Phi, psi and omega in degrees: 000142179294144178269336176240135169211151179261149173229180190287354175265355182278139170247358183233141179288147181296149189245126175251122176262127180255128177258110183103128190241038174274212182298335177257318182296313180301318178291319172301309174312308184296327184283305184300324183286355173288338171277116194275357179263007183235133173268128173244129178242121179257125185246120186235123177298333177263191183294147166269116179229126185285152190309311184297340180254002176303149178298151177304323182300316182296327174284336187295144176280000174254102193300342186281340166294321182289330178292348181251012173266106195303315185282006182243005177228122183259131183248120185244119181293120175234163176249118174288306173230166175290354177268350182248153172281188175288140176213164190287138168243119193271126168231152176284148178225158183092170183304131187102340183050220182289345173289359177257354182233353193283186182279359171074007174295106183263109179229149178272331190088189184269146178302326180295334176309294186294322173296326177287325172309307183283314191287317191258329193252016182061027177254079178292137182094359180242027173287171182305321184295330173287313197263341184299321180294330182287313173310311183297338188247008176300140184281351183284123181291151173234118180254125174250125185292149167278159179314315185298339183262357182287149171278177185297326188285313178308302183302313178303310183303315178302316167305306185297317181295313183302317177304326181279355181095006182284141186282135173289122167206148184242030175239027186293338186280324189243336186287135188286345189232022184270074176287336179227152177147161171228139180160192186292148177245143176289137177246145180274078181209159183203136180071016188088016184217145171299142180243089182272173183284348169294317175294309199272320185260311179287323192289319180289341181264353187307324187279355179290133182299337185259011178244122167243128176252121184243114179280168177058036180232082185276134175274120182276312183201174178264147175271140192232150163231091190073246185244017180252126176279125182244001177171198180227149172252125185267154179300343176275000174094352174287160180240149169234121180283147170207156181273339178204152174227140173239113184272113175233047190274356175105160193299339179265318192272323181303307175309323181297314192293317183293320177291325179291330181280350182054044163300128184269068163234121194299336184286347191294118180086001175248169185060031183295143175222160176207157178279108174293149183212138170247159174228141167244135177275141183251116170277111195275150174288327178234147181292152179281117177247026179291142177284333181245128183300323180226134179232341190228168179205143165253130178238127181212174183240138177304135173285347178272008185302315182299338181294338185236337196213124179290327183275080191295338179301328180291342184260355178318123176071039189264004174235133176241138161243124194232122174282151168228115184295329175208148187267346175211171193286332188253343182256102182270356182268357177229136173235191181200156177239136178241142170244125187227146166264122192255355169244111200248141177245328181295134179236150179237193186212154168235121183234159174282142186270348185105152175278137180231120188289339185277357175273149178303329180258010188076009186089002189300331176262008181278132174208156178264116181240117181235105185283330180061040187290139172073016184277354171250138189304328180298316179298314186295314181299315175296315178297320177298318179297314183299319181292313177300321172305315180289316181295324177300317184290318187282347177271355187277175178314313189294318179288320185297336181289335180240003184240147165272325176201165175238130186280067188247109175241034180304129180254099183279346176277349174221063188298315183295321172297316180303309177307321183290328177274343187241347186289130169247205183224172176270002175071040175250038185297138181195187172071022185266000174201076197290150171281137180193188175282154185301325176298342185269117180293338183265356178288133172265323176238161182270189187283001175253000182084006177281136175297117182307114178091012182228157181244148177066027184213130179236153170237137177209103169187188189295345179295334177271003177304132167295329177202155181292134166287164188274049184193177171301148195263354186292314177292319175301324179287320179301323179296311185303317185291328175298313184283322184281333177300324186285327177291317172303311178304328180285331179284341180272344180291136177295156184296000000 
């Protein structure tokens, strides 16, 4: 049965409110507004900026420039491990969300990721067989740099990896079985410009009469009539009625909205995951003139896999070594190398910290975010191996040729302590309102993105990942939004 229908007495089209204009929300709004019988209102907490008016840093193919555009980066205090204090976690804000400021690395993940979603995590219809065609048809361009465009750190990584016997391959971003290899990584840019979801999805849709994009409109909670969602309540105190709401506020904000709404699903804010990563800063002998901060990637599989898991296929490609040709837009004398764990077992949490009248927003944006990185022994073991691999590599011949020094104070006699004090993350937070089977009490949404037990409300962003894919999360979120927007569209059709 259709959830929205028109009859002869109706004079207005039904309204769908989409909360958040990032990697999911922009896609959802663009796809739903293709139906001229529906009005779509896209609410974004940050500024709405048309693609042609974007700041140079946002348009740049060098993502470190985007991170310096002040009003497009939100810094959220999080605790990464119990050994660390609070530190900033950067999320994109404004139309395009994090797709406007991320590192532009476009990856699909491993085929085994999605097969596990269906086989082990109750997400029927989300196997590799189901999602691969969607990935292949995404309109987001994937650009692979040529050897002559690589920076000093890119070339050093490829040389070092080749010396260690890694195979050269330039399909690491999209090949479903590429668990090992070194080569160019695909970037979400085109024609010398970043290709955000604002560019690719929203810009062609802006002229539609039934789509309104409203910036500076943060949503505090959903408005309810029993278990039926009837609109949204904004942070400024105003209310907007809706026939349906799609929450796409991101893996940090979405669970907070659901918690403030008092949605009764025990999994909200639990099971949070991120890809842990450590970095060594490189003092370069020659300035980096690379146009792209990242052009290459080493992907490999931990040798410790068998210690914890007999199914080694699920661990394929669980280590990334990633170069950074320069660390800021203005400092060309420093680069970095990262080691990251891409198959994660540790889980953290996002909980409301309580309201405080002495805060400008009443404490509305206050939350306790604990990532608990490396809290699981399996992650610690893999991170240890990845870090030692990285340390060996940057001390070798290839990196010696480009660096004067490496900020490596690695304490191998207390490796676990060092990692707990120094680990950061890839900023791929997800799994905070997971998708799953109706029988799973921890699942927040079903396999169509509908909030279980509630009407007229969906969630679509990285929060609903049943588990993190073994790659950068932007394209998997876009893939999910393409599929869930189709499910929502089908629900909007009249009988």
